Structures are given as C-alpha cells and as structure tokens.
N, C-alpha and C positions, 0 to 999 in steps of 0.2 A: 504494500500500500504506500503510495507516495503522499507525503505530507509536507508541502512547501511551508517552511517557517522562515521568518525573518530573524537572522542572527544579529548579534550586536555589531559585528563587523559590517554587515550589509547595511544596517541602519546608520552607522557612522558614515559610510560611503554616500548614502543617500543624503544625509544632512549636509555633508561637505559639498557634494555636488550641487544640491539645491542652493546652498549659500553662494557657491561660486557662480552659478547661473544667475542668481538674483543680483549679485554684485556686477557681473558683466552686463546684465540687462540695464543697469542704472546708466550706462553710457549710451544706451539706445535712445535717441531723441524722438523717435517716431512711435514709441509704445507708451501706453498709459500704464500707471502702476498696477492696475488690475490685470492688464495683458501680460505684464512682466511676471506677476505672481502666478498666473495661469501657466505660463511657459515653464517656470521653475517647478511647479507642482507636477506638470506633465512629464518633465524630464526625470524628476525623482521617482515617479510612479513607474516609468520605463526601466529605470535601474533596478528597482525592487523586482519587477517582473523578470528581468534578465537573470538576476541572482537566483530567484525561485526556479526558473527553468534550468539553470545549471545544476542545482541541487537535485531536481527531479531527474535530470539526465543521468547524473552519477548514480542515483538510487536505482534507476531502471537498468543501467549497465550492470550493476552489482547483482541485481535479481536475475538478470539474464544469464550471467555466468553460473549462478547457483542452479538455475533451471536446467542447465545442460548436464548436470550430474545425475546419473541413473543409479539407483540402488544405494543412495547415500543414507546414512543413519544420523538422526539428530544427535549431535555431540556437543551442544552448547556448554554443558556442565564440565566438559573436558578441557575447555579453553579459558585461559586467563590473559589479561592485558596488563602491561606495565603502564606507569604514568606517561602521559603524552608530553613530548617536547616539540617545540616549534622552532625550526631553524630555516632561514632562507624563505620564510613564508609557508613552508610545508609542515603540517603536523605529522609526527611519526610516533609509533609505539611498537613495542615488541609483543608479538603474539606467541604464547607458549601453549602447545597442545600436548596433553598427556594421554597416551593411547591406553584406554581402559579395555580394549578388545584383546583377542587372543591371536591376532595376526597383524602383520605390518599394514599400515594404513596411511593415507594422505588425508589431511584436514583442509577443507575449503571454508574459509571464514569471512563473513561479511561484517565489517567494522563500520560503525557510524561515528562521526565526529560531531560533537554537540557543544554549544556554549553552556555557561553555568546555569542558565534558565532551562536547559534541556532542548533548546531549539536546534533542529537539524541543520548542520553546516555543510556536510559532505559525507560521502559513503565510498568505501573501497573494499576490494576483495583481495585476499592473499591466500596462497597455498602453503601449508606446512607439510612438506613431502616426506614420504618414507619413514614414518615414525614407527619404531619397533614396539611390539607389545610390552605394555607396562613401563615404557620409557617416554621421555618428553622430547619434543623438537621445537625449534623456534624459527620465526620469520619476522621480518619487519614490514609493517604496513604503513603506507604514506598517503596523505590526502592528495586528491587530484587538484584541488584549488588551493590558492594561497589563503591561509587563515591567520587571524590575529586574535589577541586577547587570550583569556584562559579557555583552553579547549580540553574537553574530556572525551574519551573513547569508550565505546560500548559494543559488546558483541551482539549483533542482531540475530545472526544465524551461523551455525557451524555444522558442517556435514563431514562425517567420517566415511571414507570410501576406499 
C-alpha cells in the first residue's frame, strides 16, 4: 500500500522554495500581490506532489522486487537494523538477518526510511545472501533519495528464500 506522506525535509524544501519564489516575485512589476502569492503556492504544491511521487515510486519499486520472489517465507522476526547514518545525503543502515531455518537461505528485505513523526521518506530493498542455518549475515541498505534530519529505518517486509 502506498502512503504518500510529507516528510520534514520535503516540507522544508517547500517552505524554502515558496519563500524564494515569493521573494523573486517581488521584483515582478507586472503581478499583483495576490498573483504572486498564487504563483508561490502553486509552485510549493508542485514540489510536494513531486516529492510524494518519488516516495510512491520507490515504494512501488520495492514491492515489485519482493513480488518476484516465489516461495518466500515471512522472516521479519529474523531481521534487525542498526541505527541509521546519513552521509552525503544518503541514509544507510546495516541489515542483519539470522537464519532460523535448517538450510542456507537468502533474505530479501524491504526497509523504509521515516522521519521522527513516522512519515515515509523513502523505501529500498536489499538482499542478505547465502546465510547458513543458525548463522547471521549482513548487508547495507541505502536510501534512493537524499534525506536530511533525523531518519529512522524500519523493516517493512522480509522474505527468506
């Protein structure tokens, strides 16, 4: 299910863009203040819409990757995430999968990145390959989009196959 939410970073971008547009509109001698405000509001709305579409696209891509897996077993309880770090704009976390099965398996994990209010910022999928029975394996998952502020990661789905 796709749930477009406005993250804090997206809201900040909208406010900054609207402010910049309003400021640049002040030099336009042919527009009334109401027209300038309308143009700024329209531009801000467009930015929010583009951000929501990007999040929806990332979520759909993640779900599509998981849908390709046949005979996967729900393994969400086998997967843990380290705290998120943000470097160069990308949020990353280490995914640790502990194979509770009796044969070697690969884990395909959908991770969502959220702000402190729980708003969805991005989604990504990572494979933790060839994990031996009763052993753990690790992989690093990275956000698709540049994210700012405090970002938390959450396991949405995990399949053992």
